[in-house]
N, CA, C and O of each residue as an XYZ file, in Angstrom:
704
protein
N     -43.601     31.823     41.455
C     -44.203     31.217     41.185
C     -43.828     29.884     40.347
O     -43.958     28.684     40.590
N     -43.065     30.960     38.745
C     -42.371     30.001     37.012
C     -41.466     29.231     38.397
O     -41.512     28.025     38.152
N     -40.983     29.366     39.213
C     -39.651     29.064     40.488
C     -40.201     28.139     40.630
O     -39.705     27.200     40.007
N     -41.422     27.811     41.428
C     -42.453     26.465     41.368
C     -41.959     25.311     40.553
O     -41.262     24.299     40.630
N     -42.555     25.875     39.888
C     -43.133     25.388     38.826
C     -41.916     24.938     37.881
O     -41.971     23.914     37.200
N     -41.115     25.565     37.899
C     -39.703     25.334     36.581
C     -39.209     23.304     37.053
O     -38.761     22.305     36.492
N     -39.668     23.724     38.334
C     -38.228     22.474     39.166
C     -38.666     21.071     38.998
O     -37.907     20.108     39.102
N     -39.980     21.004     38.721
C     -41.209     19.311     38.907
C     -40.934     19.855     37.457
O     -40.930     18.704     37.019
N     -40.660     20.745     36.131
C     -40.886     20.579     34.710
C     -39.398     19.856     34.339
O     -39.011     19.066     33.478
N     -38.709     20.668     35.625
C     -37.118     19.639     34.609
C     -36.502     18.118     35.212
O     -35.678     17.366     34.691
N     -37.353     17.971     36.709
C     -37.341     16.600     37.226
C     -38.007     15.786     35.931
O     -37.632     14.687     35.523
N     -38.828     16.404     35.516
C     -39.783     15.153     34.672
C     -38.617     15.419     33.728
O     -37.958     14.387     33.851
N     -37.942     16.238     32.812
C     -37.627     16.342     31.788
C     -36.613     14.941     32.478
O     -36.916     13.821     32.067
N     -35.535     15.046     33.425
C     -34.255     14.895     32.971
C     -34.426     13.328     32.448
O     -33.654     12.802     31.647
N     -35.790     12.558     33.159
C     -35.265     11.188     32.366
C     -35.088     10.526     31.151
O     -34.570      9.451     30.851
N     -35.979     11.973     30.123
C     -36.129     11.472     29.587
C     -34.965     12.200     29.149
O     -34.097     11.352     28.944
N     -34.440     13.547     28.864
C     -32.778     13.466     28.198
C     -32.393     12.538     28.165
O     -32.099     12.113     27.047
N     -32.120     11.523     29.548
C     -31.025     10.117     30.046
C     -31.142      8.993     29.068
O     -30.359      8.296     28.422
N     -32.214      9.080     29.194
C     -33.156      7.577     28.302
C     -32.574      8.200     26.564
O     -32.311      7.493     25.591
N     -32.535      9.221     26.630
C     -32.402      9.544     24.673
C     -30.794      9.103     24.732
O     -30.304      8.076     24.262
N     -30.142     10.140     25.422
C     -29.254     10.509     25.293
C     -28.032      8.678     25.749
O     -26.929      8.434     25.259
N     -28.806      7.802     26.762
C     -28.625      6.602     26.744
C     -28.447      5.533     25.173
O     -27.609      4.707     24.810
N     -29.808      6.135     24.526
C     -29.791      4.897     23.108
C     -28.705      5.492     21.914
O     -28.150      4.770     21.085
N     -28.520      7.104     22.033
C     -27.873      7.273     21.290
C     -26.567      6.670     21.221
O     -25.959      6.153     20.283
N     -26.236      6.883     22.607
C     -24.264      6.249     22.745
C     -24.878      4.070     22.690
O     -23.867      3.386     22.851
N     -25.587      3.583     22.592
C     -25.950      1.845     22.302
C     -25.741      2.121     20.215
O     -24.802      1.702     19.539
N     -27.306      3.157     19.569
C     -26.392      3.271     18.345
C     -24.785      2.902     17.685
O     -24.402      2.176     16.768
N     -23.953      3.999     18.875
C     -23.229      4.226     18.611
C     -22.353      3.400     18.545
O     -21.428      3.524     17.742
N     -22.460      2.324     19.422
C     -21.477      1.498     19.994
C     -21.389      0.529     19.024
O     -20.317     -0.050     18.846
N     -23.221      0.041     17.796
C     -23.352     -0.702     17.351
C     -22.590     -0.823     15.838
O     -22.692     -1.806     15.104
N     -22.112     -0.083     15.656
C     -21.985      0.522     14.495
C     -20.465      0.292     14.227
O     -19.521      0.603     14.954
N     -20.453     -0.372     12.922
C     -18.573     -1.231     12.971
C     -17.426     -0.306     12.743
O     -17.797      0.505     11.894
N     -16.704     -0.160     12.962
C     -15.621      0.762     13.123
C     -15.775      0.971     11.808
O     -16.790      0.610     11.212
N     -14.493      1.747     11.074
C     -15.064      2.627      9.239
C     -13.559      1.772      8.903
O     -12.556      2.081      9.545
N     -13.501      0.620      7.788
C     -12.294     -0.107      7.776
C     -11.265      1.704      6.945
O     -11.493      2.747      6.333
N     -10.584      1.211      7.327
C      -8.556      1.803      6.915
C      -8.764      2.073      5.005
O      -8.949      1.149      4.212
N      -8.634      4.121      4.481
C      -8.833      3.724      3.128
C      -6.823      2.953      2.599
O      -5.662      3.245      2.887
N      -7.569      1.862      1.689
C      -6.170      1.504      1.185
C      -4.027      2.693      0.552
O      -2.828      2.688      0.273
N      -5.888      3.687      0.874
C      -3.850      4.890      0.678
C      -3.597      4.816      2.692
O      -3.036      3.897      3.289
N      -3.945      5.526      3.050
C      -4.139      5.239      4.692
C      -2.757      4.459      4.696
O      -1.653      4.865      5.059
N      -3.297      2.687      3.966
C      -2.626      1.704      4.863
C      -1.225      1.891      3.615
O      -0.145      1.343      3.833
N      -1.336      2.271      3.039
C      -0.108      1.970      1.197
C       0.269      3.072      1.728
O      -0.651      3.540      1.058
N       1.023      4.604      2.659
C       1.408      5.954      2.510
C       2.581      4.463      4.627
O       2.346      3.869      5.679
N       4.016      5.003      3.308
C       5.231      4.520      4.647
C       5.920      3.977      4.417
O       6.066      4.345      3.252
N       6.774      3.104      4.596
C       7.515      2.200      3.996
C       7.878      0.547      4.321
O       8.045      0.186      5.486
N       7.978     -0.374      3.227
C       7.916     -1.187      2.730
C       9.026     -2.214      2.345
O       9.947     -2.028      1.550
N       8.694     -3.583      3.229
C      10.482     -4.081      2.580
C       9.810     -5.167      1.334
O       8.855     -5.943      1.290
N      10.722     -4.800      0.533
C       9.956     -6.747     -0.160
C      10.912     -7.646      0.851
O      12.060     -7.476      1.262
N       9.824     -8.781      1.088
C       9.788    -10.229      1.353
C      10.439    -10.927      0.686
O      11.565    -11.382      0.887
N       9.692    -11.056     -0.226
C       9.450    -12.377     -1.142
C       9.332    -11.792     -2.461
O       8.820    -10.673     -2.415
N       9.730    -12.304     -3.958
C       9.472    -12.215     -4.953
C       9.363    -13.349     -5.739
O      10.214    -14.206     -5.978
N       8.347    -13.266     -6.071
C       7.868    -15.337     -6.430
C       7.873    -15.041     -7.910
O       8.322    -13.959     -8.290
N       7.218    -16.283     -9.124
C       7.558    -15.981    -10.741
C       6.428    -17.248    -10.168
O       6.576    -17.725     -9.043
N       5.401    -17.666    -11.015
C       4.654    -17.682    -11.955
C       5.546    -19.995    -12.378
O       4.880    -20.643    -13.185
N       6.227    -20.379    -12.048
C       6.956    -20.784    -12.841
C       6.436    -21.953    -12.939
O       6.755    -22.437    -14.025
N       5.641    -22.802    -12.194
C       4.921    -24.207    -13.257
C       3.252    -23.473    -13.957
O       2.431    -24.218    -14.490
N       2.994    -21.810    -13.799
C       2.435    -22.191    -14.260
C       0.514    -21.881    -14.310
O      -0.229    -21.384    -15.157
N       0.325    -22.402    -13.101
C      -0.957    -22.504    -12.797
C      -2.395    -21.431    -12.396
O      -3.606    -21.561    -12.217
N      -0.881    -19.839    -12.399
C      -2.536    -18.952    -12.277
C      -1.744    -18.846    -10.222
O      -1.587    -18.059     -9.288
N      -1.656    -19.396    -10.380
C      -1.237    -19.425     -8.965
C       0.065    -19.367     -7.366
O       1.105    -19.991     -7.155
N      -0.722    -18.256     -6.509
C       1.187    -18.099     -6.107
C       1.571    -19.223     -5.150
O       1.031    -19.326     -4.049
N       2.550    -20.099     -5.602
C       2.785    -21.053     -4.203
C       3.527    -20.733     -3.811
O       4.281    -19.969     -4.413
N       3.849    -21.332     -1.963
C       4.715    -21.812     -1.506
C       6.921    -21.642     -2.293
O       7.875    -20.888     -2.105
N       6.436    -23.598     -3.609
C       7.487    -22.859     -3.765
C       8.473    -22.382     -4.616
O       9.628    -22.630     -4.962
N       7.417    -21.473     -4.852
C       7.980    -20.450     -5.924
C       8.667    -18.908     -4.694
O       9.858    -18.714     -4.937
N       8.209    -18.107     -3.763
C       8.098    -17.485     -3.680
C      10.476    -17.512     -2.893
O      11.206    -18.403     -2.459
N      10.650    -16.049     -3.156
C      12.567    -16.173     -3.177
C      12.768    -15.012     -3.017
O      12.886    -14.089     -3.822
N      12.828    -15.078     -1.489
C      13.426    -13.851     -0.516
C      14.722    -13.054     -1.390
O      15.194    -13.505     -2.433
N      15.175    -11.780     -0.720
C      15.928    -11.205     -1.766
C      17.605    -12.194     -1.068
O      17.265    -13.044     -0.245
N      18.821    -12.160     -1.252
C      20.270    -13.201     -1.230
C      19.703    -12.156      0.312
O      18.770    -11.355      0.371
N      20.351    -12.430      1.026
C      20.792    -12.405      3.151
C      21.816    -10.496      1.858
O      21.373     -9.372      2.095
N      22.359    -10.575      1.352
C      23.224     -9.207      0.986
C      22.067     -8.223      0.363
O      22.616     -7.163      0.064
N      20.570     -8.184      0.040
C      20.429     -7.110     -1.045
C      19.057     -6.950     -0.093
O      18.416     -7.996      0.008
N      18.634     -6.040      0.465
C      17.614     -4.902      0.563
C      17.022     -3.764     -0.790
O      17.603     -2.905     -1.453
N      15.553     -4.291     -0.769
C      14.553     -3.469     -1.523
C      13.972     -2.845     -0.675
O      13.897     -3.529      0.345
N      13.265     -1.364     -0.505
C      12.871     -0.724      0.979
C      11.404      0.227     -0.697
O      11.710      0.498     -1.858
N      10.674      0.327     -0.327
C       9.422      1.086     -1.144
C       8.974      2.295     -0.415
O       8.280      2.136      0.589
N       9.341      3.663     -0.867
C       8.644      3.808      0.283
C       7.575      5.210     -0.459
O       7.954      6.100     -1.219
N       5.830      4.908      0.240
C       4.883      5.751     -0.494
C       5.234      6.846      0.424
O       5.752      6.742      1.536
N       4.731      8.346     -0.460
C       4.758      9.396      0.170
C       2.336      9.546      0.322
O       1.318      8.858      0.257
N       2.685     10.549      0.476
C       1.130     10.941      0.494
C       0.354     11.831     -0.650
O      -0.846     11.960     -0.890
N       1.778     12.512     -1.385
C       1.735     12.866     -2.125
C       0.867     12.382     -3.453
O      -0.257     12.608     -3.901
N       1.671     11.827     -3.717
C       1.013     10.281     -4.781
C       2.553     10.307     -5.782
O       2.651     10.593     -6.975
N       3.444      9.977     -4.995
C       5.293      9.691     -5.505
C       5.714      8.532     -4.666
O       5.056      7.773     -3.955
N       6.667      8.580     -4.871
C       7.639      7.805     -3.712
C       8.961      7.287     -4.717
O       9.238      7.602     -5.874
N       9.619      6.383     -3.778
C      11.081      6.056     -3.204
C      11.657      4.582     -3.191
O      11.941      4.139     -2.078
N      11.928      3.519     -4.628
C      12.643      2.421     -3.613
C      14.647      3.205     -3.965
O      15.381      4.033     -4.506
N      14.445      1.875     -2.974
C      16.016      1.757     -2.652
C      16.533      0.584     -2.799
O      15.966     -0.505     -2.716
N      17.343      0.757     -2.962
C      17.962     -1.060     -3.474
C      19.219     -0.825     -2.808
O      19.854      0.224     -2.704
N      19.508     -2.158     -2.309
C      21.093     -1.731     -0.738
C      21.410     -3.250     -1.509
O      20.572     -4.145     -1.612
N      23.225     -3.330     -2.166
C      22.846     -5.131     -2.531
C      24.996     -4.285     -2.505
O      25.744     -3.319     -2.351
N      24.854     -5.421     -2.740
C      27.308     -5.155     -2.640
C      27.207     -6.347     -4.022
O      26.926     -7.527     -4.231
N      27.680     -5.023     -4.786
C      28.816     -5.325     -7.131
C      28.971     -6.420     -6.445
O      28.364     -7.469     -6.663
N      30.055     -6.173     -5.301
C      31.402     -7.293     -5.150
C      30.864     -7.858     -4.046
O      29.645     -7.693     -3.999
N      31.487     -8.680     -2.818
C      32.230     -8.353     -1.756
C      32.990     -8.184     -0.655
O      33.863     -8.945     -0.239
N      32.655     -7.237     -0.231
C      32.804     -5.816      0.582
C      32.463     -4.590      0.474
O      32.647     -3.661      1.260
N      31.611     -4.630     -1.221
C      31.606     -3.030     -1.947
C      29.870     -2.598     -1.517
O      29.305     -2.392     -2.592
N      28.987     -2.423     -0.480
C      28.167     -2.322     -0.872
C      27.698     -0.480     -2.167
O      28.340      0.565     -2.280
N      26.749     -0.796     -2.649
C      26.432     -0.350     -3.379
C      24.472      0.035     -3.002
O      23.683     -0.633     -2.335
N      24.218      1.558     -3.874
C      23.031      1.525     -3.198
C      22.093      2.388     -4.331
O      22.246      3.609     -4.340
N      21.493      2.010     -4.923
C      21.064      2.776     -6.171
C      19.007      3.349     -5.779
O      18.100      2.586     -5.444
N      18.963      4.114     -5.891
C      17.541      4.659     -5.308
C      16.819      5.897     -6.410
O      17.350      6.880     -6.928
N      15.349      5.355     -6.505
C      15.224      5.904     -8.058
C      13.249      5.921     -7.548
O      12.451      5.185     -6.968
N      13.274      7.553     -8.377
C      11.820      7.794     -7.117
C      10.332      7.547     -8.903
O      10.520      7.314    -10.097
N       9.071      7.775     -8.067
C       8.947      7.511     -9.125
C       6.741      8.301     -8.385
O       6.366      8.867     -7.358
N       6.278      7.996     -9.211
C       4.574      7.591     -9.798
C       3.477      7.284     -9.346
O       2.633      6.580     -9.901
N       3.400      7.894     -8.094
C       1.908      6.121     -7.789
C       0.158      7.189     -8.273
O      -0.027      8.340     -8.669
N      -0.900      5.856     -7.908
C      -2.419      6.318     -8.007
C      -2.724      4.934     -8.084
O      -2.361      4.083     -8.896
N      -3.699      4.847     -6.762
C      -4.779      4.537     -7.701
C      -5.779      3.730     -8.604
O      -6.464      4.629     -9.091
N      -6.132      2.834     -8.977
C      -6.833      2.865     -9.872
C      -8.392      1.523     -9.429
O      -8.826      1.037     -8.385
N      -8.719      1.419    -10.785
C      -9.771      0.621    -10.259
C     -10.917      0.109     -8.665
O     -11.295     -0.986     -8.247
N     -11.126      1.503     -8.199
C     -11.549      1.667     -6.215
C     -10.499      0.998     -6.218
O     -10.551     -0.230     -6.290
N      -9.245      1.718     -6.134
C      -8.811      1.315     -4.567
C      -7.701     -0.380     -5.191
O      -6.610     -0.510     -4.635
N      -7.967     -1.092     -5.894
C      -7.616     -2.416     -6.694
C      -6.458     -2.872     -6.734
O      -5.735     -3.574     -6.028
N      -6.404     -2.268     -7.833
C      -4.397     -1.504     -7.712
C      -4.352     -0.739     -8.083
O      -5.195      0.107     -8.382
N      -2.684     -0.856     -8.235
C      -2.639      0.335     -7.895
C      -1.473      0.132     -9.066
O      -0.901     -0.953     -9.173
N      -1.082      1.555    -10.170
C       0.107      2.295    -10.627
C       1.213      2.664    -10.327
O       1.117      3.390     -9.338
N       2.474      2.531    -10.725
C       3.636      3.222    -10.515
C       4.110      3.907    -11.583
O       4.096      3.217    -12.602
N       4.456      4.824    -11.708
C       5.545      5.261    -12.683
C       7.273      5.513    -12.493
O       7.644      6.250    -11.579
N       8.126      4.963    -13.261
C       8.452      6.211    -12.668
C       9.864      6.338    -14.234
O      10.012      5.661    -15.251
N      10.773      7.789    -13.549
C      11.173      7.513    -14.630
C      12.658      8.052    -14.262
O      13.197      8.386    -13.207
N      13.258      7.952    -16.229
C      15.222      7.290    -15.251
C      15.468      7.994    -16.788
O      14.675      8.070    -17.727
N      17.165      8.580    -16.659
C      17.342      9.180    -17.740
C      17.970      7.348    -17.801
O      17.906      6.435    -16.979
N      18.696      7.474    -19.540
C      19.780      6.503    -19.885
C      20.296      6.519    -21.317
O      19.812      6.851    -22.398
N      21.917      5.846    -20.751
C      22.646      6.979    -21.647
C      22.931      5.544    -22.690
O      23.558      4.649    -22.125
N      22.688      5.386    -23.547
C      23.006      4.173    -24.441
C      23.134      5.024    -26.105
O      22.497      5.865    -26.739
N      24.259      4.261    -26.258
C      25.387      4.616    -27.401
C      25.343      6.464    -27.907
O      25.082      7.134    -28.906
N      25.744      6.645    -26.602
C      25.984      8.681    -26.422
C      25.065      9.409    -26.987
O      25.202     10.444    -27.639
N      23.934      8.718    -26.660
C      22.855      8.630    -26.440
C      21.606      9.204    -25.138
O      20.540      8.588    -25.122
N      21.800     10.324    -24.143
C      20.401     10.891    -23.333
C      19.639     10.458    -23.601
O      19.303     10.762    -24.746
N      18.631      9.333    -22.810
C      16.954      9.105    -23.651
C      15.757      8.996    -22.214
O      15.847      8.226    -21.259
N      15.396      9.345    -22.301
C      14.723      9.607    -20.984
C      13.460      8.174    -20.609
O      12.659      8.464    -21.497
N      12.991      7.239    -20.092
C      12.340      6.447    -19.801
C      11.711      6.094    -19.333
O      12.216      5.760    -18.262
N      10.272      5.755    -19.363
C       9.477      5.047    -17.806
C       8.617      4.454    -18.509
O       7.972      4.472    -19.558
N       8.915      3.715    -17.210
C       8.602      2.257    -16.837
C       7.259      1.809    -15.617
O       7.350      2.068    -14.417
N       6.232      1.202    -16.168
C       4.515      1.680    -15.613
C       4.819      0.503    -16.028
O       5.138     -0.175    -17.005
N       4.406      0.519    -13.920
C       3.907     -1.151    -13.151
C       2.651     -1.062    -12.470
O       2.340     -0.591    -11.376
N       2.025     -1.609    -13.348
C       0.020     -2.230    -13.432
C      -0.277     -3.349    -11.799
O      -0.827     -4.335    -12.288
N      -0.208     -3.515    -10.803
C      -0.610     -4.455     -9.545
C      -1.821     -4.830     -9.497
O      -2.661     -4.067     -9.974
N      -2.239     -6.077     -8.923
C      -3.433     -6.518     -8.740
C      -3.331     -6.566     -6.429
O      -2.751     -7.351     -5.679
N      -3.635     -6.135     -6.329
C      -2.963     -5.831     -4.164
C      -3.924     -6.612     -4.241
O      -4.988     -6.144     -4.645
N      -3.851     -7.978     -3.894
C      -4.457     -9.294     -4.021
C      -4.349     -8.875     -2.310
O      -5.547     -8.659     -2.124
N      -3.933     -8.716     -1.450
C      -3.907     -7.791      0.062
C      -2.955     -6.822      0.963
O      -1.732     -6.687      0.930
N      -3.804     -6.280      1.668
C      -3.147     -4.728      2.108
C      -3.775     -4.996      3.627
O      -4.767     -5.626      3.994
N      -2.905     -4.348      4.243
C      -3.311     -4.268      5.444
C      -2.383     -3.341      6.928
O      -2.301     -2.155      6.608
N      -2.097     -3.449      7.548
C      -0.853     -2.424      8.074
C       0.216     -2.948      8.416
O       1.053     -2.619      9.257
N       0.128     -4.093      7.465
C       1.752     -4.906      8.376
C       1.521     -5.824      7.154
O       0.743     -6.543      7.782
N       1.550     -6.439      5.847
C       2.119     -7.071      5.072
C       0.816     -6.641      4.430
O      -0.207     -6.336      5.044
N       1.091     -6.665      2.242
C       0.464     -6.489      1.732
C       1.122     -7.243      0.442
O       2.352     -7.198      0.464
N       0.555     -7.933     -0.686
C       0.885     -9.123     -1.855
C       0.550     -7.915     -3.083
O      -0.060     -6.848     -3.019
N       1.242     -8.610     -4.196
C       0.492     -7.911     -5.140
C       0.561     -8.785     -6.551
O       1.175     -9.838     -6.373
N       0.234     -8.664     -7.474
C       0.310     -9.470     -8.617
C       0.684     -8.541     -9.236
O       0.252     -7.491     -8.758
N       1.403     -8.391    -10.243
C       1.819     -7.886    -11.521
C       1.161     -7.872    -12.178
O       1.541     -8.812    -12.877
N      -0.442     -7.184    -13.026
C      -0.631     -7.176    -14.150
C      -1.069     -7.002    -15.428
O      -2.017     -7.397    -16.107
N       0.082     -6.154    -15.597
C       0.115     -5.032    -16.932
C       2.390     -4.313    -16.976
O       2.320     -3.084    -16.958
N       3.403     -4.599    -17.003
C       4.371     -3.291    -17.104
C       4.833     -3.245    -18.702
O       4.196     -3.983    -19.454
N       5.381     -2.825    -18.998
C       5.498     -1.425    -19.610
C       7.192     -1.369    -19.104
O       7.720     -1.252    -17.998
N       7.776     -1.529    -20.623
C       9.567     -1.378    -19.943
C       9.695     -0.407    -21.235
O       9.862     -0.981    -22.311
N       9.619      1.330    -21.231
C       9.954      1.966    -21.883
C       8.808      2.253    -22.974
O       9.011      2.984    -23.944
N       7.628      1.632    -22.733
C       6.411      2.344    -24.001
C       6.309      0.395    -23.728
O       5.704      0.341    -22.657
N       6.583     -1.028    -24.145
C       6.657     -1.733    -24.092
C       6.298     -2.947    -23.459
O       7.248     -3.728    -23.385
N       4.946     -3.472    -22.846
C       4.392     -4.621    -21.870
C       5.356     -5.770    -22.246
O       5.925     -6.146    -23.271
N       5.261     -6.264    -20.596
C       7.536     -7.050    -20.528
C       6.257     -8.382    -19.905
O       6.924     -9.393    -19.683
N       5.201     -8.575    -19.680
C       4.421     -9.065    -18.904
C       5.156    -11.238    -19.595
O       4.786    -11.780    -20.636
N       5.630    -11.530    -19.098
C       5.825    -13.283    -20.051
C       3.862    -14.205    -18.951
O       2.718    -14.638    -19.087
N       4.657    -13.980    -18.292
C       4.375    -14.298    -16.449
C       4.298    -14.007    -15.267
O       5.088    -13.385    -14.557
N       2.991    -14.619    -14.968
C       2.216    -13.858    -13.272
C       3.125    -14.125    -12.567
O       3.377    -15.239    -12.109
N       4.063    -12.555    -12.306
C       4.873    -12.317    -10.703
C       3.945    -12.188     -9.427
O       2.753    -11.976     -9.649
N       4.261    -12.267     -8.441
C       4.349    -11.217     -6.845
C       5.266    -10.847     -6.438
O       6.411    -11.297     -6.468
N       4.863    -10.017     -6.031
C       5.478     -9.570     -4.446
C       4.816     -9.436     -3.241
O       3.624     -9.185     -3.061
N       6.366     -9.773     -1.807
C       5.690     -9.865     -0.963
C       6.345     -8.990     -0.796
O       7.398     -8.756     -1.389
N       5.459     -7.870      0.667
C       6.023     -6.854      1.131
C       5.884     -6.528      2.593
O       4.690     -6.646      2.870
N       6.617     -6.150      3.707
C       5.694     -5.659      5.167
C       6.263     -4.184      5.508
O       7.098     -3.408      5.045
N       5.349     -4.235      6.570
C       5.461     -2.383      5.960
C       6.536     -2.494      7.923
O       6.416     -3.033      9.023
N       7.615     -1.416      7.053
C       8.652     -1.073      8.477
C       8.223     -0.550      9.434
O       7.090     -0.107      9.245
N       8.696     -0.354     10.611
C       7.550     -0.788     11.506
C       8.508      0.789     12.465
O       8.101      1.186     13.557
């Protein structure tokens, strides 16, 4: 007897279960995909495409202010997930003599991931004295995607001294 009652009950519940499952699917498809975090977008290797200084002091990045690196120069910036990174500058000191300089740095986001703070540490010898120098750059992230980013320098401290006079920008492309 219980088996004869079980089948009709299951047949009556089946449409209810199917209907409830299909509503959940519709709800899920209406939800916008989650935007990737700036950390996820920033990680990896970036190549400098352009530098720019606000030569006309209008506070806007103008097309005629963009300057690409020289043909024999390449600046690459690598961001790692542990908050460290490295810049690699490749250039020719004299024709036919390539040179590479590497500098490690630490990075972190500030102000709800709208600013990036980069601190580099290196030693310098001057008049037989070796000292540690800390450079700190704070940039406003104007645009950041998985293929390109534009930064505006808001603060730059060379060995503890603020050294920004004009607005400056850097435009980078993500290396694939």
